[in-house]
Structures are given as C-alpha cells and as structure tokens.
N, C-alpha and C positions, 0 to 999 in steps of 0.2 A: 491622463493619469498613468502613472508608471506601476507596473506590475512585475513582482519578482518571484519566481518559483525557488522556494528554499529546498533545492534537492540537486542531486547529481543523477538521479535515476533516469535512465533513456526511456523507461516505460512512462513515468509521469509527465516528461517532456513531451513525448508523442501525444499522450492523451490531452495534456492541457493545449497543444497545438490544434487540436480539432476545433476548439472554440474560436479560433481565427483572431485572437487577440495578441497584440505583441507583447512579448514578456522577455525578461532576462532571467539567467540562471545564476544562483550563488549557492555555494557550498555552505552548509550551515555550521559545520563544526560543533556537533552537539555529542555528548556522551550519551550512548544509548543503552547503558548498562540498566537492567531492571532494579528497581528498588526492592528491598526485602518485603516479602508478602504481596507485592503490586500484581493485580490481575492482568492477564494480557490486554484487556479491553482498556482499563486505566493507563497501563503502559503506552498504548498506541495514542491515545489522547493526550497524555503528558508529552510525548516525543513530538507530536505534530505540533503543539503549542510552543514547545522550547525551540524547535527548528524555525517556526516564523519569528519567534522573538529573537533569536540570535541575528538573523538576517536583518530584522527591522531596526535594530539598534545601530546597524551600520549604515542603513539607507532610510533615514527618517522621512524623506518626501515619498516614499513608495508603499504601495500595498504589497504585503507579503504573504505568500500562500505556502503553509507548510503541511506536509502529509506524512503519515506512518502508517504501516501496516503490520499487524502481529498476528500470526496464525496460532491457533490453539487446539491442541489435542488431549482430550482427558483433563483439561483444566491447566495444562502446562503449555508454556509458549513454545513455538518451533521457529528457529531462526533460518536464515539463508544457510544452505549446506556448504557451499564454498568448494566441494570437490564430490566426485563420482561416489566414493565409499559412504559418506554421510547422507548423500542423496538417496542411495539404496535403502539404508536405514530408515530414513524418513518416510519413504514411500511405502516400504514394507510395514511399517508401524501404522500408516493411515489406511492400508488395504481393509476394505469392507467397513469402514468407519466413516463418522461425520466429522468433519473439521470446520471449526469457526474461524473466519478470517475477519479480523476488526480492523477497518480502515477508518483512521481519524482524518479530519481536515480542519485547518485553522486558517483564517484570514485576518490580518490585522496590520495596523499601522503603528510605528512607534509612539508610545504615550497613549494609545487608545485601547479600546476594549478588545479582547479576543473574541472573534466569532467563531465558535467550535462546535462541530457536528461529526457524528460517526455513524458508520454504516456496518452491520454485521452480515456477512454472507456465509451461507451453510453449504459445504461442498461435501456430497455424499460420494465416496470412493467405491467403486465396483472392487470385488476380490481380485487382487493382482497377483499374478505368478512372478517368480523371480526372473524368468525369461522375459516377461512382459516389461517388467521394470527395467531391466538391463537394455532392451531394445529401445525402450523410450528415452532413457538418459542418453544412450549412445547417439540417438537421432537428433535430440534437441539440446541437451547440455545445459540445463535450467540451474546451474549451480549459484547464479546470483538471485534466485527467486525464493521467497518464503514458501515453504512447503514442497519444494523441488519439482515444480512444473509451471507451464505456461498455458493457461486456460485459453489464451487467444490464438495458441497454435496446436500443436499435436497432443498436448497435455489434456485437451478435451475428452480424448478417447479414454482417459483413466476413470471418469466419472460415470455414476448412475444418475446424478441429478445435482443441479445447482439452484439454491433458493436465495434470492436476492431482490432488493427493490431497486438496485442500480447495477446493471450488468458491467459497468466499467470499474466499480469499487473492487472487484477481485484482481483487476490488473495493477491497481495501486493508487488510482485517485477517481473518486466517486463524481463522475461530471455532472450529475442532476444536481447534487448538493453544490458543487463548485460554481456552476452557473447561477443558482440561486443566490450564494454568497456574493459573487461578483456584481449581479444585478442590484442587490440591496446596497452595495458601496458605490454604486453609480456607473459601473462599466456598461456600455451599450452592447447589448446581446439580443439576439432575437426572442 
C-alpha cells in the first residue's frame, strides 16, 4: 500500500517517519485563505481535507494523509510569523494567555470517503518579558511555526502548561490519531 504525506513540512515529515512506514511527500498546492467567518478549528479541518484531496486526485492508487494546524488566540487565527518582528508581536500577544492549537488530520484515497479527525491542544503561556521573547527568538528562530515557537525545543520554556490528548499534535501531526487511521486503512502498525 502506498502512502503519501500531502505536506512539505519538515516537522510533519519527521513525525510520520516515527511510525516506520514508507511514504512519499507531495506538495498539495492548496489555497489556505480562510473563508469569511470561518472558525480556526473549521479552517484546520477544511485545509487538512483539501490538502489530502488535492494530492489524492493526482495519485489515485495511494492513501493520502493531509494535515493542518491553526493557532487561535481570543477567537482569532494566528499564522506563521515569517520574520522576527511578527514573531515578537505574536509572543507578546500570547504572554500570560491560553492559546488553542487546532490540528486536523485527513486520510483518504481518491473517490473514497475522507477520514477526518482533529485535536485541540491548549498552551498556557507564562508572562513573558520583551527580553525573554527576544532571547528565545534569537536562539531558535521559529519563524515557520504557527505561534512563533517550537514546543519540541527551547519553546517549552515559554509555557506554564500544555493540555493535550496527543503530545505530537502541537508539533503538527497527531500521531495517536494518525496511527489509528492508518491501522483502520490496513497499514501494519504495532
């Protein structure tokens, strides 16, 4: 059985690699613009399914795994910062607050039903000084990460707590749900 990860994310690639299944990578070429009034959770689910479908249409013989994550602060989505100044603003806005990270996952084959699941992780940030934010961003440079941090690295120092049913979801691919969907599809996993 052929498996394709519909993503160019190095983080998702590394996570899926932990399951020790062979897989290919393909760029989904999906428009990620939120729809008017779309909630961050709905956006993550829609994009995970759209990414899987885009690749499945090009590879009808394969199972395709799409995933997306949207960070939500005070009901508004937070994107990837892209640069230092935006990352400073994001971390300053999250200081002392709880941020919800909605991670959606879709497994499908062309013409078949979409198997869609989602996970919400709540990250409780401690109060952060501007000096701490600058030190962190200079050290780790997480400009390609929603929320401007890497929880699997030094970013863990920014938090008071993480509430999650799957610790890998915050990194970008909930492996507990991924393994469950892959087993249901017939992939051999422990």
